[in-house]
C-alpha positions in Angstrom: 0.0 0.2 0.1 1.2 3.2 -0.9 0.7 5.0 2.9 0.2 3.7 6.3 -3.3 3.0 7.6 -4.7 6.0 9.2 -7.2 5.1 11.8 -9.8 7.9 11.0 -12.9 8.3 9.0 -12.5 9.8 5.7 -15.0 10.6 2.9 -15.2 8.2 0.1 -14.6 9.7 -3.4 -16.2 8.4 -6.4 -13.6 6.8 -8.8 -13.5 5.0 -12.3 -15.9 2.3 -13.0 -14.4 -1.2 -12.7 -14.7 -3.9 -15.3 -16.8 -6.0 -13.1 -19.9 -4.6 -14.6 -18.6 -5.6 -18.2 -17.4 -9.1 -17.1 -14.8 -9.2 -19.9 -11.8 -10.9 -18.2 -12.8 -13.2 -15.7 -11.0 -16.1 -14.1 -7.9 -14.7 -12.3 -5.7 -17.0 -10.0 -4.4 -15.8 -6.8 -0.6 -15.9 -6.0 -0.6 -17.9 -2.6 3.0 -16.6 -2.1 2.1 -13.1 -1.8 2.7 -12.3 1.7 4.6 -9.6 3.6 6.5 -9.8 6.9 5.3 -8.0 9.1 1.7 -8.7 8.1 0.4 -5.8 6.3 -2.1 -5.5 3.2 -0.1 -6.3 0.4 -0.7 -6.2 -3.7 1.4 -8.3 -5.9 3.2 -7.7 -8.3 4.0 -4.2 -8.0 5.1 -4.2 -12.0 2.9 -6.7 -13.9 4.5 -8.0 -17.1 5.1 -5.5 -20.1 2.0 -4.9 -22.3 2.3 -4.0 -26.2 0.4 -1.4 -27.7 -2.2 -3.1 -30.0 -1.5 -6.5 -28.7 -4.0 -8.5 -26.6 -2.9 -8.5 -22.8 -3.8 -10.3 -19.7 -1.9 -10.4 -16.2 -3.2 -11.2 -12.7 -2.6 -9.4 -9.6 -3.0 -10.7 -5.9 -4.4 -8.9 -2.8 -2.8 -10.3 0.3 -5.1 -9.2 3.2 -4.1 -10.5 6.8 -7.0 -10.8 8.9 -5.0 -9.1 11.8 -2.2 -6.7 11.4 -0.6 -3.8 13.1 -0.6 -0.3 11.3 3.0 1.0 11.3 1.9 4.4 11.5 -0.1 4.2 14.7 1.0 1.2 16.1 -2.4 0.0 16.5 -3.3 -3.7 16.0 -6.5 -4.0 14.0 -8.9 -6.7 12.8 -9.1 -6.6 9.0 -13.0 -7.0 8.5 -13.6 -6.1 5.0 -12.0 -4.7 1.6 -13.8 -2.9 -1.1 -12.2 -2.0 -4.4 -13.7 1.5 -5.0 -12.2 2.3 -8.2 -9.1 2.3 -10.7 -7.3 5.6 -11.9 -4.3 5.8 -14.5 -5.4 2.7 -16.3 -4.2 2.7 -20.0 -6.7 3.2 -22.3 -8.3 -0.2 -23.8 -7.2 -2.2 -20.6 -9.7 -2.9 -17.7 -9.6 -4.6 -14.4 -12.0 -7.0 -13.0 -11.9 -8.4 -9.4 -12.7 -12.1 -8.6 -15.1 -11.2 -5.7 -18.8 -10.1 -6.0 -19.1 -6.2 -6.0 -15.5 -6.3 -5.5 -15.9 -6.8 -1.7 -13.5 -9.1 0.2 -13.6 -10.3 3.5 -10.1 -11.1 5.0 -11.6 -13.1 8.0 -12.8 -15.6 5.7 -10.1 -15.7 3.0 -7.0 -13.7 3.2 -6.4 -13.9 -0.7 -8.3 -12.0 -3.6 -7.4 -11.2 -7.1 -8.2 -9.2 -10.1 -7.2 -9.6 -13.8 -5.8 -6.7 -16.1 -6.9 -7.5 -19.7 -7.6 -6.0 -23.0 -5.8 -4.1 -25.7 -3.8 -1.0 -24.7 -3.9 1.6 -27.4 -1.1 3.9 -26.5 2.4 3.0 -25.4 3.9 4.6 -22.2 4.5 3.9 -18.5 1.3 4.1 -16.5 1.2 4.7 -12.8 -2.2 2.8 -11.9 -3.9 3.4 -8.8 -6.3 0.7 -7.2 -8.5 2.7 -4.4 -9.8 0.5 -1.8 -11.9 1.2 1.5 -10.5 -0.9 4.3 -13.1 -1.7 7.0 -11.2 -2.4 10.3 -12.0 -3.0 13.9 -10.3 -1.5 16.7 -11.0 -1.9 20.5 -14.4 -2.7 19.3 -14.9 0.6 17.0 -15.6 -0.1 13.1 -13.6 2.2 10.8 -13.6 2.7 7.1 -10.2 3.9 5.9 -9.7 4.6 2.2 -6.2 3.6 0.9 -4.5 3.0 -2.3 -2.6 0.2 -3.7 -0.2 1.3 -6.6 1.1 -0.5 -9.5 3.3 0.5 -12.3 2.5 -1.0 -16.1 4.6 -0.2 -19.1 3.1 -0.5 -22.4 5.5 -1.2 -24.9 5.3 0.5 -28.6 3.5 -1.8 -30.9 4.9 -3.5 -34.0 3.1 -4.0 -37.1 3.6 -6.0 -40.2 2.9 -8.2 -42.9 4.8 -10.5 -45.4 6.7 -7.7 -47.1 7.7 -5.7 -43.9 7.8 -4.9 -40.6 7.4 -1.4 -38.9 6.5 0.5 -35.5 4.9 2.2 -33.7 1.7 1.5 -35.5 -0.1 4.5 -33.9 0.5 7.4 -31.6 -0.8 10.6 -30.6 0.0 14.0 -32.1 2.8 12.6 -34.5 4.4 9.4 -34.8 8.0 8.8 -35.8 8.1 5.2 -37.1 10.9 2.8 -38.3 10.5 0.4 -41.3 12.3 -2.8 -42.6 11.6 -5.0 -45.7 11.6 -8.7 -45.1 12.1 -10.1 -48.6 15.6 -10.6 -49.6 16.0 -12.3 -53.2 19.8 -12.4 -52.8 21.8 -13.2 -54.8 19.3 -12.0 -57.2 19.0 -8.2 -57.1 16.1 -7.2 -55.0 14.7 -3.9 -55.5 12.4 -1.8 -53.1 9.8 0.8 -53.7 8.4 2.4 -50.4 5.4 5.0 -50.5 4.8 6.1 -46.6 1.6 8.2 -47.1 3.3 11.3 -45.9 4.8 12.2 -49.3 8.0 10.1 -48.5 9.4 7.4 -50.7 12.4 5.3 -50.4 14.2 2.3 -52.2 16.3 1.1 -49.3 15.7 -2.2 -47.4 15.7 -0.3 -44.1 14.5 3.5 -45.0 15.3 6.2 -42.9 12.7 6.8 -40.1 9.3 8.6 -41.2 7.6 11.2 -39.1 3.8 11.4 -39.7 2.5 14.9 -38.2 -0.8 15.4 -38.7 -3.6 13.4 -37.3 -5.0 10.7 -39.7 -4.6 7.3 -41.2 -1.5 6.8 -43.6 -1.3 3.8 -45.8 2.0 2.5 -46.1 2.8 0.4 -49.1 6.1 -1.6 -50.3 6.6 -3.2 -53.7 9.5 -5.8 -53.6 10.9 -6.8 -57.0 13.2 -9.7 -57.1 15.0 -9.4 -60.4 17.6 -11.7 -62.4 20.2 -11.1 -64.9 19.1 -12.4 -68.2 21.2 -13.1 -71.3 19.3 -11.4 -74.2 21.8 -12.0 -77.1 25.3 -13.5 -77.9 27.2 -12.1 -81.1 30.1 -13.8 -82.8 32.4 -11.4 -84.8 35.1 -13.8 -85.6 36.7 -17.3 -84.8 40.1 -18.8 -84.5 41.4 -21.5 -86.8 40.4 -24.5 -84.5 37.6 -25.6 -86.9 39.9 -26.2 -89.6 41.5 -29.5 -90.8 38.8 -32.2 -90.1 36.9 -34.1 -92.4 34.2 -31.5 -92.9 36.8 -28.7 -93.3 39.9 -30.4 -94.8 43.0 -28.2 -94.9 44.3 -28.8 -98.4 47.9 -28.2 -99.2 48.8 -25.2 -101.1 44.7 -24.3 -100.9 44.4 -24.0 -97.3 40.9 -24.7 -95.2 38.1 -25.3 -97.3 34.8 -24.8 -96.2 33.5 -22.7 -93.4 32.7 -23.0 -89.7 29.4 -24.0 -88.3 29.5 -22.1 -85.0 27.2 -22.6 -81.9 27.7 -21.8 -78.1 27.1 -23.7 -74.8 26.3 -21.7 -71.6 27.2 -24.0 -68.5 26.0 -22.7 -65.0 27.7 -23.3 -61.7 26.1 -26.8 -61.1 26.9 -28.0 -64.6 23.8 -27.3 -66.3 23.9 -26.3 -69.9 22.2 -24.6 -72.5 23.2 -25.4 -76.1 22.3 -22.9 -79.0 21.2 -23.5 -82.4 24.1 -23.9 -85.0 24.8 -21.2 -87.8 25.8 -22.7 -90.9 29.0 -21.9 -92.6 29.8 -18.7 -91.2 32.5 -17.0 -89.3 30.0 -14.4 -87.8 26.6 -14.2 -86.7 24.3 -13.7 -83.6 21.7 -15.3 -81.2 18.9 -12.7 -80.3 16.0 -13.1 -78.1 17.7 -15.7 -75.8 15.6 -14.5 -72.5 18.3 -17.0 -70.4 18.0 -16.3 -66.7 21.4 -16.3 -65.2 20.1 -17.4 -62.0 23.0 -20.1 -60.9 26.0 -18.1 -61.3 28.9 -18.3 -62.3 28.6 -18.8 -66.0 30.8 -19.8 -68.7 30.1 -19.6 -72.5 31.9 -21.9 -75.1 32.1 -21.8 -78.7 32.2 -24.6 -81.0 32.3 -25.6 -84.6 29.8 -28.3 -85.3 30.9 -31.2 -87.6 28.5 -33.9 -88.8 31.3 -36.8 -88.7 34.3 -35.7 -86.5 34.4 -34.3 -83.3 32.9 -30.8 -82.6 35.8 -28.2 -82.7 36.4 -25.9 -79.5 36.6 -22.5 -80.4 37.1 -20.7 -77.1 35.5 -20.4 -73.6 34.7 -17.1 -72.0 33.9 -17.1 -68.1 31.2 -14.6 -67.6 31.9 -12.0 -64.7 29.4 -11.3 -61.9 29.5 -7.8 -62.8 25.7 -7.2 -63.1 23.8 -6.3 -66.5 25.5 -4.7 -69.5 27.7 -5.6 -72.6 30.5 -7.8 -72.3 33.2 -8.5 -74.9 34.7 -11.7 -75.7 38.3 -12.2 -77.0 39.5 -15.8 -76.4 41.6 -18.6 -77.6 43.8 -16.5 -80.2 40.8 -15.0 -82.3 37.6 -15.9 -81.2 35.8 -12.5 -80.6 32.2 -11.4 -79.8 30.0 -10.0 -77.3 27.1 -10.9 -74.7 24.1 -8.7 -73.8 23.0 -9.1 -70.4 20.1 -7.2 -68.6 18.4 -7.2 -65.4 14.6 -8.1 -65.5 11.8 -8.4 -62.7 11.3 -12.1 -62.1 9.0 -11.7 -59.2 7.0 -9.0 -57.4 5.4 -8.7 -54.0 3.2 -5.8 -52.9 1.8 -5.3 -49.3 0.2 -2.1 -47.5 -0.4 -1.4 -43.9 -1.4 1.6 -42.0 -0.2 4.0 -39.3 -2.9 5.8 -37.3 -2.0 9.2 -35.7 -4.8 10.4 -33.2 -5.4 13.9 -32.5 -4.1 15.7 -29.2 -7.2 17.2 -27.3 -6.8 21.1 -27.3 -8.2 21.8 -23.8 -9.1 25.5 -22.6 -10.1 26.4 -19.4 -12.8 29.2 -18.7 -13.9 30.9 -15.4 -17.2 31.6 -14.1 -16.8 35.2 -12.9 -19.5 34.9 -10.5 -19.0 31.5 -8.8 -15.3 30.9 -9.6 -15.8 27.6 -11.0 -13.2 26.5 -13.8 -14.7 24.5 -16.6 -12.5 22.6 -19.5 -13.6 22.7 -23.0 -14.5 20.3 -24.7 -16.3 18.6 -21.9 -16.6 15.3 -24.0 -13.6 13.8 -23.1 -13.1 10.6 -21.5 -11.5 11.4 -18.6 -10.4 14.6 -16.6 -7.6 15.0 -14.0 -7.1 18.2 -12.2 -3.9 19.7 -10.7 -3.2 22.2 -8.0 0.4 23.6 -7.9 1.6 20.5 -9.5 -0.2 17.9 -7.4 -3.3 16.1 -8.7 -6.8 16.7 -6.9 -8.2 13.4 -5.4 -11.4 12.6 -7.0 -11.6 15.5 -9.2 -12.6 13.9 -12.6 -15.4 16.3 -13.9 -14.6 18.8 -16.8 -15.7 21.4 -14.2 -14.2 22.2 -10.6 -14.5 25.0 -8.1 -11.0 25.6 -6.9 -10.6 25.3 -2.8 -7.7 27.7 -2.8 -5.1 30.3 -4.4 -2.5 28.8 -6.9 -2.1 27.6 -10.3 -4.8 25.2 -11.5 -4.9 23.4 -14.7 -6.6 20.2 -16.1 -5.6 16.9 -18.2 -8.0 15.5 -20.6 -7.8 12.1 -22.3 -9.5 11.3 -25.6 -11.2 7.9 -26.1 -7.9 7.1 -28.3 -6.1 7.4 -24.9 -4.4 10.7 -26.1 -3.8 13.2 -23.3 -3.0 16.9 -23.2 -2.9 19.6 -20.7 -4.8 22.9 -20.6 -3.7 26.2 -20.2 -2.8 27.2 -16.4 -5.5 29.4 -14.4 -4.2 31.7 -11.7 -6.3 31.9 -8.7 -5.4 34.7 -6.7 -5.7 34.7 -3.0 -8.4 36.2 -0.8 -6.4 38.8 1.6 -7.9 40.2 5.2 -5.9 42.5 7.0 -6.1 41.5 10.9 -5.5 43.7 13.8 -3.9 43.2 17.0 -3.7 46.2 19.2 -2.1 48.9 16.9 -0.6 46.1 14.7 -1.9 45.7 11.3 -0.9 42.5 9.5 -1.5 39.8 6.9 0.0 36.2 6.5 3.7 36.3 5.7 3.2 34.3 2.4 3.6 37.0 -0.2 6.6 38.4 -2.3 6.0 42.1 -1.7 3.8 44.4 0.7 3.2 48.0 0.1 1.3 49.8 2.7 -0.3 53.3 2.4 -2.1 55.5 4.9 -5.1 57.7 3.9 -3.7 57.3 0.2 -0.1 58.0 1.1 2.5 55.4 0.8 4.2 55.1 4.3 7.2 52.8 3.0 6.0 49.7 4.8 7.4 46.6 3.1 6.7 44.0 5.9 3.8 41.9 6.3 2.7 43.9 9.2 2.3 47.6 10.1 2.5 49.3 13.6 -0.3 52.2 12.8 0.7 55.4 14.3 -2.6 56.7 14.1 -6.2 56.3 13.2 -7.2 56.3 9.6 -7.6 54.2 6.4 -4.7 51.9 5.7 -4.4 50.0 2.5 -2.2 47.2 1.5 -1.3 45.8 -1.9 0.3 42.4 -1.8 1.9 40.4 -4.7 2.1 36.5 -4.7 4.7 34.2 -6.4 2.1 33.7 -9.3 2.0 37.5 -10.1 -1.3 38.2 -8.3 -1.6 41.7 -7.1 -4.2 42.0 -4.4 -5.1 45.3 -2.7 -7.4 45.6 0.5 -8.3 48.3 2.9 -8.7 48.6 6.8 -10.2 51.5 8.5 -8.6 51.9 12.0 -10.4 53.5 14.8 -9.2 53.3 18.1 -12.3 55.1 19.8 -13.6 52.6 22.4 -10.7 50.4 22.3 -9.4 50.0 26.1 -5.7 49.3 25.3 -5.4 52.5 23.2 -8.0 54.8 24.5 -6.4 57.5 26.4 -3.3 56.2 25.9 0.0 58.4 25.2 2.9 58.1 23.2 6.4 57.7 25.2 9.5 59.1 23.7 12.2 56.6 22.5 15.8 57.5 21.8 17.7 56.5 19.6 15.0 55.2 17.2 15.6 53.3 15.0 18.5 51.7 17.2 20.3 48.6 17.5 18.3 47.0 20.4 19.7 49.4 23.0 17.3 52.5 23.6 16.3 54.8 26.3 12.6 55.1 27.3 11.4 58.6 29.0 8.7 57.8 31.6 6.1 60.2 33.2 7.6 61.5 36.4 4.8 60.3 38.6 4.4 56.8 37.0 5.7 54.6 39.7 6.0 50.9 39.2 5.2 49.7 35.9 5.5 46.7 33.5 6.2 46.9 29.7 5.8 44.5 26.8 7.6 44.4 23.7 5.3 43.0 20.8 6.1 42.0 17.4 3.8 42.3 14.2 1.6 39.3 15.3 1.0 40.8 18.5 3.5 38.2 20.2 5.2 39.2 23.2 8.9 39.0 22.6 10.3 40.6 25.8 8.9 41.9 29.1 10.5 44.6 31.4 9.6 45.6 35.1 10.1 49.4 35.5 10.8 50.6 39.0 9.3 54.2 38.2 12.3 55.5 40.5 13.5 57.6 37.3 12.2 59.1 34.4 14.7 57.5 31.9 15.1 53.6 31.7 17.7 52.2 29.8 16.2 49.1 28.0 17.6 46.6 25.3 16.1 43.9 23.4 17.6 40.7 21.3 14.7 40.6 19.0 15.6 40.7 15.3 15.4 43.5 13.0 12.1 44.7 12.6 9.3 47.3 14.0 7.9 46.7 17.4 5.0 48.1 19.8 6.1 48.8 23.3 3.1 48.9 25.8 3.6 50.3 29.2 1.0 49.3 31.9 0.6 50.7 35.5 -2.0 49.9 38.2 -4.9 52.1 37.8 -3.4 54.2 35.1 -4.0 54.7 31.5 -1.6 53.0 29.0 1.4 54.2 27.2 2.9 53.0 24.0 5.8 53.5 21.9 7.0 52.4 18.4 10.5 50.6 18.7 12.4 50.2 15.4 15.3 47.7 15.7 18.0 47.6 12.7 
């Protein structure tokens, strides 16, 4: 539990609805190893397993509810009679919590274990502090007490990862803007593979892992990827000349004094890395020629091409072999075996194409404005149709404040956080609620709380130079104070001082002080007929900081004080006599 049990009766605050009414994730199982030493109501685990945005989630939590425990805050031993789960705050959108007890009411005297199940599909990644609010019914010495308490857990929702057969990406959604990464899954290596991305935000790429893309406007973006697997294709072979290896056999005899008779009959054999071959047609009786529109896919490199002279009777004559380099498409020139020349034309052509699409959703952040009712002082958020509202006062959440309108209960900075149905949250502008200031009086001292950053006093419309939270009024009149607080509020209040009828001042007279201001040592001049008297030195709040006993045997009394620098009021009283007063300034 977040705080120790306080044995007092507190108001119950209505909180978020539990999932028990909807019954979407029943069947939790308590963890019987969940205990604490010393015994105290405990929740396990404090950090459930991580969830992933867009992925169905389920996790169980356990309540250990000891029938008897000692409250560490008070030292009292109490009987734990009943626990009611009153609500849940901070749950990620898309997740719910369902308890395993009817009405979410547990009876520790009957069973010390209870449980609840978190389930659903969270929409937005983030770290969520989830508060499970309970009402603990305990008995102490025969008194039944209902004590609000809170169990807290931290749940991490990881960014969701989308994907299909062609690519993965993530996150798949977000609020305000989304920066997503992408990666292609199909790689046709060693065949050339080509990628054509279109991201729906105007961006394109031809890389397997393109740069991260940012989607700044609310909406649904269609992501598409066309993956093309290409192949090197031998389109044509051209023969521009052959060496003399074809001459001298039966078909083309080498006649003395005449030379070679007849012409070669060339053809080629294309061989792949596995020994597979392709044999071309034969060109009859020619030294040159070409084979066009071959369309031979070179998908098992490396390749070699050998040229032959075809002979009907004798063995075919090898004219030369060319090893085709693995340099991609283009024209390759051949010059082998001492005179066999020509060229090859190789191109890259798509052999397979894959096309897939997916989406990224960017949800709009709410724009929240605060408006103040000038009559009631109530603050209201617009729009008032958001799913949840959380109010803040000087940076702290306001317990139980979940409506779009709120009546501030004190000065300071007020704002509200609102969340849409898609789980997108934003903060409103900040409303400055200025304090109400009232001048209080104690004797001749006028004062306000010492909580402001500046003070400016005036008397009957004229500044009197006071810059403290108090003023020792020298006379009757209208006193005005302007204060400024840390939030920039400037508040002006007025006090009309009239001493008529005030016993401590009426008929009172002023006594001279010298020196004044002083360093704490001063001389007070008393009436000659005063006699024994008592004096009190008062600070701005009316507190007595020092007392003096005056013998009255001399008109001038040397007095001293160790009080801090400031303005003080010295009151002199004697039996059956009117009072005297003096203003003392210590520097």
